[in-house]
C-alpha positions as CSV (number, residue, x, y, z in Angstrom):
1,M,0.0,0.1,-0.1
2,A,2.9,2.3,0.8
3,D,4.4,1.7,-2.5
4,N,1.1,2.6,-4.3
5,T,0.7,5.6,-2.3
6,Q,4.2,6.9,-3.1
7,L,3.5,6.1,-6.9
8,W,0.2,8.0,-7.0
9,A,2.0,11.3,-5.3
10,Q,4.8,11.1,-7.7
11,Q,2.3,11.3,-10.7
12,R,0.2,14.2,-9.3
13,Q,0.7,17.5,-11.2
14,G,3.2,19.9,-9.6
15,Y,4.8,17.0,-7.3
16,R,8.3,17.8,-6.2
17,S,10.5,15.1,-5.0
18,G,13.0,16.0,-2.2
19,Q,15.4,13.3,-3.7
20,T,18.4,14.3,-5.8
21,G,18.4,13.6,-9.4
22,V,14.6,13.7,-10.0
23,R,13.6,15.9,-13.0
24,Q,10.9,18.7,-11.9
25,P,8.1,18.9,-14.1
26,T,7.7,22.0,-16.5
27,F,4.3,23.4,-17.2
28,P,3.4,25.4,-20.3
29,G,3.4,29.1,-19.7
30,A,5.4,28.7,-16.4
31,A,7.4,31.8,-15.7
32,Q,11.1,31.7,-15.9
33,Q,12.7,32.7,-12.8
34,P,15.6,35.3,-13.3
35,A,19.0,34.7,-12.1
36,V,19.5,35.3,-8.4
37,N,22.4,37.4,-9.1
38,S,22.5,39.3,-12.3
39,G,26.1,40.9,-11.6
40,L,24.6,44.4,-11.5
41,S,24.5,46.5,-8.1
42,R,21.1,47.9,-7.2
43,E,21.8,51.4,-8.4
44,E,22.7,49.9,-12.0
45,R,19.4,47.9,-12.0
46,Q,17.6,51.1,-11.3
47,E,19.3,53.0,-13.8
48,A,18.7,50.1,-16.4
49,K,15.0,50.3,-15.4
50,R,14.8,54.1,-15.9
51,I,16.4,54.0,-19.3
52,A,14.0,51.2,-20.4
53,E,10.9,53.4,-19.0
54,E,12.3,56.5,-20.9
55,A,12.8,54.8,-23.9
56,N,9.1,53.3,-24.1
57,F,7.4,56.3,-22.5
58,S,4.5,58.1,-24.6
59,F,1.8,60.5,-23.6
60,V,-0.6,58.3,-25.5
61,G,-3.4,57.1,-23.1
62,Y,-2.7,59.7,-20.5
63,Q,-5.0,62.2,-19.1
64,V,-4.4,65.4,-17.5
65,V,-6.5,65.5,-14.2
66,R,-8.7,68.5,-14.0
67,R,-7.8,71.1,-11.6
68,E,-11.3,71.2,-10.2
69,F,-10.8,67.7,-8.9
70,I,-8.1,69.0,-6.4
71,S,-8.2,71.6,-3.8
72,H,-7.9,75.0,-5.7
73,R,-9.5,77.6,-3.5
74,F,-6.5,79.9,-3.8
75,D,-6.0,79.4,-7.7
76,P,-6.9,82.4,-10.1
77,A,-10.6,82.1,-10.8
78,M,-13.6,84.0,-12.1
79,T,-17.4,83.8,-10.8
80,I,-20.2,84.7,-12.7
81,R,-23.6,85.6,-11.5
82,G,-26.8,86.8,-12.9
83,N,-25.7,90.4,-12.7
84,S,-21.9,90.5,-12.0
85,I,-18.5,89.2,-12.6
86,T,-15.8,88.9,-9.9
87,F,-12.2,87.9,-10.1
88,N,-10.5,86.5,-6.9
89,N,-7.2,88.2,-5.6
90,S,-5.1,85.5,-6.7
91,C,-6.1,86.1,-10.4
92,I,-5.6,89.8,-10.2
93,S,-2.3,89.7,-8.3
94,K,-0.8,87.2,-11.0
95,L,-1.4,89.5,-13.9
96,E,1.2,91.9,-13.1
97,D,-0.1,95.6,-12.3
98,A,-3.1,95.4,-14.5
99,T,-5.8,97.6,-13.2
100,Y,-8.0,97.7,-16.4
101,I,-9.0,94.8,-18.7
102,Q,-10.8,93.9,-21.9
103,F,-13.2,91.1,-22.1
104,L,-12.8,89.1,-25.2
105,I,-15.2,86.3,-25.9
106,N,-15.1,83.4,-28.6
107,P,-18.9,82.3,-28.8
108,T,-18.0,79.5,-31.0
109,E,-15.3,77.8,-28.9
110,R,-17.1,78.8,-25.6
111,K,-13.7,80.8,-24.4
112,L,-13.3,83.9,-22.5
113,A,-10.0,85.7,-22.5
114,I,-8.8,88.6,-20.2
115,R,-6.4,91.2,-21.7
116,P,-4.8,93.9,-19.6
117,C,-5.2,97.4,-21.2
118,E,-4.7,101.1,-20.4
119,E,-7.4,103.1,-18.7
120,G,-8.4,105.1,-21.5
121,A,-8.5,102.2,-23.9
122,R,-11.7,101.3,-25.7
123,D,-14.0,98.9,-23.8
124,A,-11.6,99.1,-20.8
125,V,-13.3,97.7,-17.6
126,R,-11.7,98.4,-14.1
127,W,-11.4,95.0,-12.5
128,C,-9.9,95.7,-9.3
129,V,-9.4,98.7,-6.6
130,V,-6.0,100.2,-5.9
131,R,-5.1,101.0,-2.4
132,G,-1.5,102.1,-2.0
133,D,0.6,99.4,-3.6
134,K,-2.1,96.7,-3.2
135,R,-4.9,95.7,-5.8
136,K,-8.1,94.4,-4.3
137,S,-11.0,92.2,-6.1
138,R,-14.1,94.1,-6.8
139,E,-17.5,93.1,-8.3
140,I,-18.2,94.1,-11.8
141,T,-21.8,94.8,-12.4
142,C,-22.6,94.0,-16.1
143,R,-26.0,92.3,-16.3
144,P,-26.5,92.7,-20.2
145,F,-23.1,90.7,-20.6
146,T,-23.7,87.9,-18.1
147,A,-27.5,87.7,-19.4
148,K,-25.8,86.9,-22.8
149,L,-23.3,84.5,-21.3
150,Y,-26.0,82.7,-19.4
151,E,-28.0,82.5,-22.8
152,L,-25.0,81.2,-24.8
153,M,-24.0,78.6,-22.3
154,G,-27.7,77.6,-21.5
155,W,-26.7,78.3,-17.8
156,E,-29.6,78.4,-15.2
157,E,-30.3,81.7,-13.3
158,I,-30.3,80.2,-9.9
159,Y,-26.7,79.3,-10.1
160,R,-23.6,81.1,-10.0
161,Y,-20.6,79.8,-11.9
162,K,-16.9,79.5,-11.0
163,L,-14.3,79.2,-13.6
164,Q,-10.5,78.5,-13.3
165,G,-8.0,80.8,-15.0
166,M,-5.1,80.0,-17.2
167,R,-2.5,82.5,-17.6
168,I,-1.1,82.3,-21.1
169,T,1.1,84.5,-23.2
170,Y,-0.1,85.4,-26.9
171,Q,2.2,87.8,-29.0
172,G,3.9,88.9,-26.1
173,E,0.8,89.7,-23.9
174,C,0.0,88.0,-20.8
175,L,-3.6,87.0,-20.9
176,Y,-6.1,84.9,-18.9
177,L,-8.2,82.1,-20.6
178,F,-11.2,80.8,-19.2
179,D,-13.0,77.7,-20.8
180,L,-16.7,78.6,-20.2
181,S,-17.7,74.8,-20.4
182,A,-15.3,74.0,-17.6
183,K,-17.5,75.4,-14.8
184,E,-18.5,74.6,-11.3
185,A,-22.2,75.6,-10.4
186,F,-23.1,77.0,-6.9
187,L,-26.6,77.5,-5.4
188,P,-27.1,80.6,-3.4
189,Q,-25.6,80.8,0.1
190,T,-28.1,80.1,3.1
191,R,-27.9,80.8,6.8
192,D,-28.2,78.3,9.6
193,P,-31.7,79.5,11.4
194,E,-30.2,78.6,14.8
195,T,-26.6,79.8,14.7
196,G,-27.0,82.5,11.9
197,K,-23.9,81.3,10.2
198,V,-23.4,81.2,6.6
199,K,-23.7,77.9,4.8
200,R,-21.6,77.7,1.8
201,P,-22.9,75.4,-0.8
202,K,-20.7,72.7,-2.5
203,P,-20.0,73.3,-6.1
204,I,-21.7,71.0,-8.7
205,L,-19.6,69.5,-11.4
206,P,-20.7,68.7,-14.9
207,K,-22.0,65.0,-15.3
208,E,-19.8,64.2,-18.2
209,W,-16.7,64.8,-16.0
210,L,-17.7,61.4,-14.2
211,E,-16.4,59.6,-17.3
212,T,-12.9,60.6,-17.4
213,F,-10.1,62.1,-15.2
214,G,-9.5,65.0,-17.7
215,M,-8.6,65.8,-21.3
216,N,-6.0,63.8,-23.0
217,V,-2.6,65.4,-23.4
218,E,-3.2,66.3,-27.2
219,E,-6.6,67.9,-26.4
220,H,-5.4,69.5,-23.2
221,T,-2.4,71.3,-25.2
222,A,-4.6,72.3,-27.8
223,S,-7.1,74.0,-25.4
224,T,-4.3,76.4,-24.3
225,Q,-3.7,77.5,-27.9
226,I,-5.8,80.6,-29.1
227,D,-5.7,83.2,-31.8
228,L,-7.3,86.5,-30.8
229,S,-7.9,87.3,-34.5
230,E,-10.1,84.2,-35.0
231,G,-13.7,84.4,-33.3
232,F,-12.8,86.7,-30.5
233,I,-14.8,89.7,-29.9
234,S,-14.7,92.6,-27.4
235,S,-17.5,93.3,-25.1
236,D,-18.5,96.9,-23.9
237,I,-19.0,96.8,-20.0
238,N,-19.6,99.8,-17.9
239,D,-20.1,99.6,-14.0
240,E,-20.1,101.8,-10.9
241,E,-20.8,99.4,-8.2
242,P,-18.3,99.1,-5.1
243,E,-16.0,96.2,-4.9
244,K,-17.1,93.1,-3.3
245,P,-14.9,90.1,-2.0
246,P,-15.0,86.8,-4.0
247,V,-16.7,83.8,-2.3
248,G,-14.3,80.9,-1.6
249,D,-15.6,77.2,-1.9
250,E,-13.8,74.1,-0.7
251,N,-16.0,71.0,-0.9
252,T,-17.2,69.6,-4.1
253,E,-19.8,67.3,-5.3
254,V,-20.8,66.1,-8.5
255,V,-24.4,66.2,-9.9
256,Q,-26.1,62.9,-10.6
């Protein structure tokens, strides 16, 4: 009986005898184990791996993660309401010493560009308040302009919309570029009836953003390239309202 048991065990798939001289079975698809000692140091192996990764790397298949998915409270941004537009102080401070700007909009590509200009330039708009050597945000009242934006984008009047700005250089000029389709929507603020504290609503992101992390690299690069002579028009805005601070928002939710 012992001999039959031993014979059966030797015939089982994967059986390994502890006796010397017994040939180990080879299975199709079995991975070959690398040599224990390749003769390379740890640093040399790491460098070889780096060189291989570098030689085979490509941006194909990569997506640039949207900034809206990451905390961006202090990044340059513009907020559009039913009757006004506000730029946060981060946006204003990073556009050098500009006090007046022009709005340029491309209705076809749904992009808005902000270009610094002189005070007396045509369609110049004061976008900040100067106090000594500091410039602070102000609310720009422009109901006719925002009404056209809401109509163009199909936005709902109950919401305010926040857009992240991207500083670019075009023909030697520093501009801010805003993609109107990449927006965060906010309901109006409310107060807690018991404590009286203001409740800041969470931003609502577009549903289509659920499908990806962001644009692929090629699309992302193309989105930053503009030609102001193609499709951009200037908007005439006049206002006399005092400045109001921008509203900061931290938490984010996605509309279902």
